[in-house]
C-alpha positions as CSV (number, residue, x, y, z in Angstrom):
1,M,90.8,99.5,81.2
2,T,87.3,98.8,82.7
3,A,88.8,99.1,86.2
4,R,90.6,102.3,85.4
5,L,87.4,103.8,83.8
6,F,85.3,102.8,86.8
7,G,87.9,104.2,89.2
8,A,88.0,107.5,87.4
9,V,84.2,107.9,87.3
10,W,83.8,106.6,90.9
11,G,86.4,109.0,92.2
12,L,85.1,112.1,90.3
13,A,81.5,111.3,91.3
14,L,82.3,111.0,95.0
15,T,84.5,114.1,94.9
16,A,81.6,116.0,93.4
17,A,79.1,114.6,95.9
18,L,81.3,115.5,98.9
19,V,81.6,119.1,97.7
20,W,78.0,119.5,96.4
21,S,76.0,117.9,99.3
22,P,77.0,120.5,102.0
23,L,76.7,123.4,99.6
24,A,73.3,122.2,98.4
25,L,72.0,122.1,102.0
26,R,73.7,125.3,103.2
27,D,70.3,127.0,103.7
28,R,69.5,124.3,106.3
29,L,72.9,124.1,107.9
30,P,74.5,126.3,110.5
31,D,77.8,128.0,109.5
32,P,80.1,127.0,111.1
33,L,78.8,123.4,111.5
34,A,79.7,120.8,114.1
35,T,82.4,118.3,113.0
36,H,83.4,116.6,116.2
37,W,81.4,115.1,119.1
38,A,82.3,113.9,122.6
39,E,79.2,113.8,124.8
40,R,78.1,116.9,122.9
41,A,79.4,118.8,119.8
42,D,82.8,120.2,120.7
43,G,84.4,120.9,117.3
44,Y,83.4,123.0,114.3
45,A,84.5,124.2,110.9
46,S,83.1,126.6,108.3
47,L,80.8,125.1,105.7
48,T,83.3,125.8,102.9
49,A,86.3,124.5,104.8
50,Y,84.4,121.3,105.7
51,A,83.4,120.7,102.0
52,V,87.0,121.3,100.8
53,T,88.6,119.2,103.5
54,T,86.5,116.1,103.0
55,A,86.8,116.3,99.3
56,L,90.6,116.7,99.5
57,A,90.9,113.7,101.9
58,W,89.0,111.5,99.5
59,T,90.9,112.8,96.5
60,V,94.3,111.8,98.1
61,I,93.1,108.3,98.7
62,W,91.6,108.1,95.2
63,V,94.7,109.4,93.4
64,V,97.0,107.0,95.3
65,L,94.8,104.0,94.3
66,L,94.7,105.1,90.7
67,A,98.5,105.4,90.7
68,V,98.8,101.9,92.1
69,H,96.6,100.6,89.3
70,L,98.5,102.5,86.6
71,H,102.1,101.7,87.7
72,G,101.9,98.8,90.2
73,R,102.1,95.1,89.4
74,A,100.0,94.0,92.4
75,L,96.9,93.8,90.2
76,E,98.4,91.0,88.2
77,R,97.3,88.7,91.0
78,S,93.7,88.0,92.1
79,A,94.6,88.9,95.7
80,G,96.0,92.3,94.6
81,R,92.9,93.0,92.6
82,A,90.6,92.1,95.5
83,V,92.4,94.5,97.8
84,W,92.4,97.3,95.2
85,W,88.7,97.1,94.6
86,A,87.9,96.7,98.3
87,S,90.0,99.8,99.1
88,L,88.5,101.9,96.3
89,V,84.9,101.2,97.1
90,G,85.2,100.7,100.9
91,A,87.1,104.0,101.4
92,G,84.7,105.9,99.2
93,V,81.7,104.6,101.0
94,L,83.3,105.4,104.4
95,M,84.1,109.0,103.3
96,V,80.6,109.6,102.0
97,G,79.1,108.0,105.1
98,I,81.1,110.3,107.4
99,S,80.0,113.3,105.4
100,L,76.3,112.4,105.4
101,T,76.2,111.6,109.1
102,T,77.8,115.0,109.8
103,L,75.3,116.8,107.6
104,Y,72.4,114.9,109.2
105,A,73.5,115.9,112.7
106,N,73.7,119.6,111.7
107,L,70.5,119.7,109.6
108,D,68.1,122.4,110.6
109,Q,70.1,123.4,113.6
110,V,70.5,127.1,114.4
111,V,74.0,126.9,116.0
112,W,76.7,124.3,115.6
113,N,76.9,123.3,119.3
114,A,73.2,122.2,119.2
115,A,73.9,119.4,116.7
116,E,73.5,115.8,117.9
117,L,75.0,112.8,116.2
118,P,73.2,109.4,116.9
119,G,75.7,106.7,117.7
120,W,73.9,104.1,115.6
121,L,74.2,106.4,112.5
122,A,78.0,106.6,112.7
123,L,78.2,102.8,113.3
124,A,76.0,102.2,110.3
125,A,78.4,104.2,108.1
126,V,81.3,102.0,109.2
127,V,79.3,98.8,108.7
128,A,78.2,100.0,105.2
129,A,81.9,100.7,104.3
130,L,83.0,97.2,105.5
131,G,80.2,95.5,103.5
132,A,80.7,97.5,100.3
133,G,84.5,96.9,100.5
134,A,84.1,93.2,101.0
135,A,81.6,92.9,98.2
136,A,83.8,94.9,95.8
137,G,86.9,92.9,96.7
138,L,85.0,89.6,96.1
139,L,83.5,90.7,92.8
140,G,86.7,92.4,91.5
141,K,89.3,89.8,92.2
142,G,88.5,88.0,88.9
143,A,89.8,84.6,87.9
144,K,92.0,82.5,90.1
145,D,95.7,82.8,89.4
146,P,97.1,80.0,87.2
147,V,99.1,77.4,89.2
148,P,101.7,75.4,87.3
149,P,101.0,71.6,87.6
150,A,103.2,69.9,90.1
151,G,105.2,67.2,88.5
152,E,107.5,64.5,90.0
153,R,110.4,65.7,92.1
154,P,113.2,66.3,89.5
155,P,116.9,65.6,89.9
156,A,119.4,68.4,90.0
157,L,119.9,70.1,86.7
158,R,123.1,69.6,84.7
159,L,124.4,73.0,83.8
160,R,127.0,73.4,81.1
161,K,130.2,75.1,81.9
162,G,129.6,78.9,81.9
163,Q,125.8,78.4,81.5
164,R,123.7,80.8,83.6
165,A,120.2,80.1,84.7
166,V,117.6,82.0,86.7
167,W,114.3,80.8,88.4
168,V,111.7,83.1,89.7
169,S,108.3,82.2,91.2
170,R,105.7,83.8,93.5
171,A,102.9,82.9,95.8
172,G,100.4,85.1,97.6
173,S,97.7,84.7,100.3
174,G,94.3,86.3,99.6
175,A,93.2,85.3,103.1
176,V,96.0,87.3,104.7
177,L,95.2,90.3,102.5
178,A,91.5,90.2,103.2
179,A,92.0,89.8,106.9
180,S,94.5,92.7,107.0
181,F,92.1,94.9,105.0
182,L,89.1,94.1,107.1
183,G,91.0,94.4,110.4
184,A,92.6,97.7,109.4
185,L,89.2,99.2,108.1
186,T,87.6,98.1,111.4
187,V,90.3,99.9,113.5
188,L,90.1,102.9,111.3
189,G,86.3,102.9,111.6
190,M,86.8,102.9,115.4
191,A,89.1,105.8,115.0
192,V,86.4,107.7,113.2
193,L,83.9,107.0,115.9
194,A,86.4,108.0,118.5
195,Y,87.1,111.3,116.7
196,L,83.4,112.0,116.4
197,G,83.1,111.3,120.1
198,I,81.0,108.1,119.8
199,L,83.7,106.1,121.6
200,P,84.6,108.5,124.4
201,G,88.1,108.1,125.8
202,A,89.4,106.1,122.8
203,P,92.6,107.6,121.4
204,W,91.6,108.1,117.8
205,A,95.2,109.0,116.7
206,V,96.5,105.8,118.2
207,L,93.8,103.8,116.4
208,V,94.7,105.4,113.1
209,A,98.4,104.5,113.6
210,V,97.5,100.9,114.6
211,G,95.1,100.5,111.6
212,T,97.7,101.8,109.2
213,L,100.5,99.6,110.6
214,G,98.2,96.6,110.5
215,L,97.4,97.1,106.9
216,L,101.1,97.6,106.0
217,A,102.1,94.5,108.0
218,G,99.4,92.5,106.2
219,L,100.6,93.6,102.8
220,F,104.2,92.7,103.4
221,S,103.3,89.3,104.8
222,S,100.7,88.4,102.1
223,A,103.0,87.5,99.2
224,V,106.5,86.2,98.6
225,T,108.7,86.1,95.5
226,V,111.6,83.6,95.3
227,R,114.5,84.2,92.9
228,V,117.3,81.7,92.4
229,T,120.5,82.8,90.7
230,E,124.2,82.2,91.0
231,G,124.3,84.8,93.8
232,G,122.0,82.7,95.9
233,V,118.3,82.6,96.9
234,A,116.5,85.9,97.3
235,L,113.1,86.1,99.1
236,A,111.1,89.3,98.3
237,F,108.1,90.1,100.5
238,G,104.8,91.9,99.8
239,P,103.3,93.1,96.5
240,F,106.1,95.5,95.9
241,G,109.0,93.1,96.5
242,W,110.4,94.7,99.6
243,P,112.0,93.9,102.0
244,V,114.3,91.2,100.6
245,R,116.1,88.4,102.4
246,R,119.1,86.8,100.7
247,I,120.6,83.4,101.3
248,D,124.0,82.5,100.0
249,L,124.5,79.2,98.3
250,S,127.3,78.3,100.5
251,K,124.9,78.0,103.4
252,I,122.6,75.5,101.6
253,E,123.2,71.8,101.7
254,K,120.3,70.7,99.3
255,A,116.8,71.6,98.2
256,W,113.6,69.7,97.4
257,S,109.9,70.2,97.0
258,E,107.1,69.0,99.4
259,E,103.3,69.2,99.5
260,R,102.2,71.1,102.6
261,R,99.0,72.6,104.0
262,P,98.7,75.5,106.4
263,S,97.2,73.2,109.0
264,E,100.4,71.2,109.0
265,V,102.7,74.1,109.8
266,G,100.6,76.2,112.1
267,G,98.7,78.4,109.7
268,W,99.3,81.1,107.1
269,G,102.1,83.7,107.1
270,F,105.5,83.5,108.9
271,R,105.8,80.5,111.2
272,G,108.5,78.6,113.0
273,V,111.5,78.9,115.3
274,P,115.2,79.4,114.6
275,G,116.4,76.5,112.5
276,A,112.9,75.6,111.2
277,A,111.2,78.5,109.5
278,V,108.1,78.5,107.4
279,I,106.6,81.0,104.9
280,M,103.2,79.7,104.1
281,M,101.0,81.5,101.6
282,R,98.8,78.7,100.3
283,A,98.4,75.0,100.4
284,G,100.3,73.0,97.9
285,E,103.9,72.7,96.5
286,C,106.6,74.2,98.7
287,L,110.3,74.8,98.2
288,V,112.4,73.4,101.1
289,L,116.0,74.5,101.7
290,R,118.2,72.5,104.1
291,Y,121.2,74.3,105.6
292,H,124.6,72.8,106.4
293,T,123.7,73.6,110.1
294,G,120.7,71.3,109.9
295,G,118.1,74.0,109.8
296,R,115.3,74.2,107.2
297,L,113.4,76.9,105.4
298,L,110.0,76.0,103.8
299,V,108.4,78.4,101.4
300,S,105.1,77.8,99.6
301,V,105.7,78.9,96.0
302,D,104.6,77.8,92.6
303,D,106.8,75.3,90.6
304,A,109.0,74.6,93.6
305,A,110.4,71.4,92.0
306,S,112.1,73.4,89.3
307,G,113.5,75.9,91.8
308,A,114.8,73.1,93.9
309,A,116.5,71.5,90.9
310,L,118.3,74.7,90.0
311,V,119.4,75.3,93.7
312,N,120.9,71.8,93.8
313,A,122.7,72.4,90.5
314,L,124.1,75.7,91.6
315,V,125.2,74.3,95.0
316,E,127.0,71.5,93.2
317,R,128.7,73.8,90.9
318,K,129.8,76.1,93.7
319,A,131.1,73.2,95.7
320,A,133.1,72.0,92.7
């Protein structure tokens, strides 16, 4: 509730500031005012249109983040909370920074094409957004996720005839999420600078696309949920459980658990070659599936020993 209340107040306050600040300074601003720079100001918009556009852009981001908090399950994990807080605060500071730098460049100018935007000021806005987002993510992630204690490697379960069983577990990587967010925000910040003309020649639209795709790729590779049923093993990726990879039990020879560190398998994320794949989210217990072809799949996931026991029991039942 505290996060939702803060999100609501923060969003409303920034929306009001984005609308009020240009209108409060309208006596000291040209109308229209400069909104884009190459070597000199080369784009403009009316004062009212600029105030409405910037406020609307922020409102879209704000509403999406509130919807994620209200209806998404990503915030059940500390990594998801960190990304949500970093996005809310970082994006808000970036929007306010863009607005303030634009108003500063136009302040006390008679005509819009006389406005000059110092490069260091635009860069400061991006750095402030990065710092505020990182601090908010660190402070908002809360307590660490509980990790079930790793016990001894269990034998296969003995399922009664007709008995059905399901095992579900999940693991995520805060490092991948943080790196994805910071990388995407950096690229998007460069896009802003390119749009304002501070980085002449840089394709701002391409930078926006790259930053967005980088953030999405980081989200989908930052968490994995493993589900074991009579239908096989399903691997769901990302905070929203999509896409999903399914492995039929007939392909699995046996399963077990191992303790592994990222340094032992080449780092975090997806690693490996055909026949020896790794999905590494964090150091610790991992579920290992060995195929009849000799290939292996290693997935870092909580309570892997229990999952391996159920896989072996279901494989044995299917074979019988």
